N, C-alpha and C positions, 0 to 999 in steps of 0.2 A: 504494500500500500504506500502511495506517495505521501510524504509529509507536506503540510502546509506551513510556510514560513510567513510571519508578519514582520515587516521591517519598516521603521519610521525614524525620522529625526524628531527630537522632542526637547523642549527647553526645561530648565530646572523646575519651573512652575507648571509643567505639563502641557504647554502649548504645542500643537502640532502644525502650526502655520509654516509653510515652506519658506516664507520670507523672513522668518525670525532667527534662522540658524546661520551657521558658518559653513559656507559651501566652498571649502578649500580643497587642496590636492588630496590630502589624506582621507577626507570624507568621501570624495569621489572614488578614490582607489578602493576604499572599504566596500562601497556599494557595487563597484564593478566586480570585485572578487565574489561577492555574494551572488550576483546575477549569473556568474559562470557556474554556479552550483545548481541552477534550476533550468527547466526547459519550458516554463510557462510563467508569464506575468499576468496578474488579474487585478483590475481596477474598477472603480465606478467611473461614471462619465466625467465628473469634475477633475479627478486626478488624471485621467487619461488626457483630457484637454489641457492640463498643465504640462504634460510631458510631450504630447504630439500636437503640432509638428516640430517643436523646438529640437528635441533630441535626434530625430531622423534627419533634420536639416544639418545639424552639427556633424552627424555621421557622414553626410555627403561632402560637406565643405571642409571638415577638420579645421575649423576656424577658431577653436578655443585652445585651452592649455592641453598638454598631453593627457593628463588625468581625465579631463572632461571629454576629450576626443575618444579615449578608451572606453569611458562610460557610455558615450553615444553609440559606439560600435557594438558594444555588448547589448545595449538596450534595443538597438535596431535589428539585431540578428535573432532575437528571441520571439517566439510566438506569444501573442497577447490575446486576452479576452477582456471585453468591456461590458460590464453589467449596465444596461441602459434601456429605458423605455422610449427615450426621446431622440437618440441619435439615429439618423437615417442611414448613414454609412460611416465606415472607418477610413481615416486618412492614411493610415499606416498599412503597408502591404501585408504584414504578418498579423493583422488584427481581425478578429471576428467579434461581432456584437452578440451578446447573449441576452435574451429577453426573459429567460426563466428566472426563478428565484435563485439568488446567489448560493444559498445553502444546498439546493438541489443539484446545481451544476458542480459545485465543489465536491459534494459527496460522490458524484459520478466520476469526476476527474481523479479523485484520490484512488479509485479502483484501477485506473489505467496504469500500464507499465511506464517506466521512465524516471526522470529525475524529480526533484521537488517542485512545488508550486510556490511562487512568491506573490503575496498580496500586498497592496499598498493603498494608501489613503486613510480615511478615518471612518466614514459611514459603513461601507461594506465590511471592512475588517472588524469593526465593532459588533456588527450583526453576527459574523462568523465566530468571534470570540464568545459571544453570549451563548451560542449553540455548541460550544466545545469543539469546534472544527479546526482550531489553530493548534499546531503541535510545537512550534518553535517561535520564539520572539527575539527580534534583533532591534535594540534601541540604541541610537546614537544620541546621547544626552549632551546638549550644548550648554556651555557655562553662561547662560543668559537667563534673566528673569524677564519675560516678555510682558507680563501684566495683563495681557488680553489675548484672545484668540481661541480657536477651536481646541477642544480637549478630547482625548480618546475616551470612548465609552460614554459620551454625553447622551443622555436619554435612554441608556441601556441599563437594565437591572439584572445583574448576574444572579443566578439561582443559588450559587454558593461561592465562597471565596476561591479565587483561582490560585492554586499553589504552583509556583515555578521554581526551578532549580538553576542557579547560575552555573554555567559550564565554561564560560570564557569572558574575559574582559580585556580591553586594550585602551590605553591612554594615548591620545594624540597630542602633538605639540601645541595645538590650539587650546587645549584644555577640554576638548570633547572626550567623552568616554564611550566606547562601543561595548555594549553588554549583550551577551547571548544567553537566553534562557530556554530551557525545555519544560514543557508541561509535565507535571508529575501525576 
């Protein structure tokens, strides 16, 4: 069975807004390495539209730093699904739109052979976490107190406390800390 990985940048006060973090070389290298462990990326519409067309364009132009170009290449090469009721078509060549409930599609995909599934964003992952469908958590904690912004699991009521086991941590020069947890 495939594992589902949830990965996100988060501030010290729990903000998951992509504009609040430090997008330096080490952070991009970290997420590039993570993407090389998976064969599918899954997002909701909002996260997808934050990523596409920006990263596929960078993959074509290689107009950014080496770490960003490598991230773009990895992102561009992986199959993607977007959970959306409103998108008519996907801009990215490796993307398909899924109109089914995220939990139904993820349960089905977990049964297929292959590598891990990486999910991103806030709303869809929060729903999948609530249902116990996430196996692994990767947080890059940024040394920033944002004071405002979207929080993980907003509006979600967990049936029971989620127990995680820290299996890896890494300190970046910027003060960011990458934490990897497994569901117990």
